[in-house]
C-alpha positions in Angstrom: 82.8 292.5 263.6 80.2 295.1 264.6 78.1 294.5 267.6 74.8 296.3 268.1 71.7 295.7 270.2 68.3 295.6 268.4 64.8 295.5 269.7 61.9 294.3 267.6 58.4 295.4 268.8 55.6 293.5 267.2 53.0 295.7 265.5 50.6 293.4 263.6 51.0 290.4 261.4 54.6 290.4 260.2 55.2 294.1 260.9 57.6 295.2 263.5 59.3 298.4 264.9 63.1 298.0 264.9 65.4 300.1 267.1 69.1 299.6 267.0 71.5 300.7 269.8 75.2 300.8 270.2 76.8 298.5 272.8 76.6 301.3 275.5 72.8 301.6 274.9 72.6 304.8 272.9 69.9 304.7 270.2 71.4 304.6 266.7 68.2 304.6 264.6 64.6 303.5 264.4 62.6 301.9 261.6 58.9 302.3 262.5 57.5 299.8 260.0 59.7 296.8 259.2 57.8 294.1 257.2 59.2 290.6 257.8 58.1 288.2 255.1 58.5 284.5 255.3 58.8 282.9 251.8 58.9 279.5 253.4 58.9 277.9 256.9 62.0 278.7 258.9 63.1 281.6 256.7 62.6 285.4 256.9 63.5 288.5 255.0 63.1 292.2 255.2 64.2 295.4 253.5 64.3 299.0 254.5 65.9 302.3 253.4 66.8 305.3 255.4 68.5 308.6 254.8 71.9 309.0 256.5 73.0 312.4 257.8 76.7 311.5 257.5 77.5 312.3 253.8 80.2 314.2 251.9 79.5 317.9 251.1 77.0 318.4 248.3 75.7 314.8 248.6 72.6 313.1 250.0 73.1 309.5 251.2 70.5 306.7 251.4 71.3 303.3 252.7 69.1 300.3 251.7 69.4 297.1 253.7 68.1 293.8 252.5 68.4 290.8 254.9 67.4 287.2 254.1 68.1 284.3 256.4 66.9 281.5 258.7 65.3 281.6 262.2 65.9 278.9 264.8 63.6 278.1 267.7 60.1 277.0 268.4 58.9 280.2 270.0 60.3 283.7 270.7 63.0 284.6 271.4 64.3 283.3 268.1 67.9 283.2 266.9 68.3 284.6 263.4 71.2 284.1 261.0 71.3 285.9 257.6 73.2 287.5 254.8 72.6 291.2 254.5 73.2 293.5 251.5 73.9 297.1 252.3 73.6 299.3 249.3 74.9 302.9 249.8 73.7 305.5 247.3 74.8 309.1 246.9 73.1 311.8 244.9 73.4 315.5 244.5 74.6 318.1 242.1 78.4 318.0 242.2 78.5 314.9 244.4 81.6 312.9 243.7 81.0 310.1 246.2 80.7 306.6 244.7 77.9 304.2 245.4 78.8 300.9 247.2 77.3 297.5 247.8 78.5 295.5 250.8 77.5 292.0 251.7 78.0 290.6 255.2 76.7 287.9 257.5 74.4 288.8 260.4 73.6 286.9 263.6 70.8 287.9 265.9 71.3 286.4 269.3 68.6 286.8 272.1 69.7 288.6 275.2 68.5 286.8 278.3 
């Protein structure tokens, strides 16, 4: 299990700014424009990609995350539960790293 702390700052409509922190409060990354879509009531999904600095020599790494799930609650703060696909892609001349696809379950729990 991996624990992180995330903040969602509302921008407009279904757009948010996402910042993720480690358990000690150090910022891990920011996604400035995260578009939540709600295909039907009580559900949400979003997708984003970002370049990752930690890659083998001669490789460039890009992670794409796609999360789809349910939200619970009548008003913020909501509790979210979802499945997330993490697709890891490597590219570069002479890069021998292999791409990967990982699926895991995610729970977002409001912090009081």
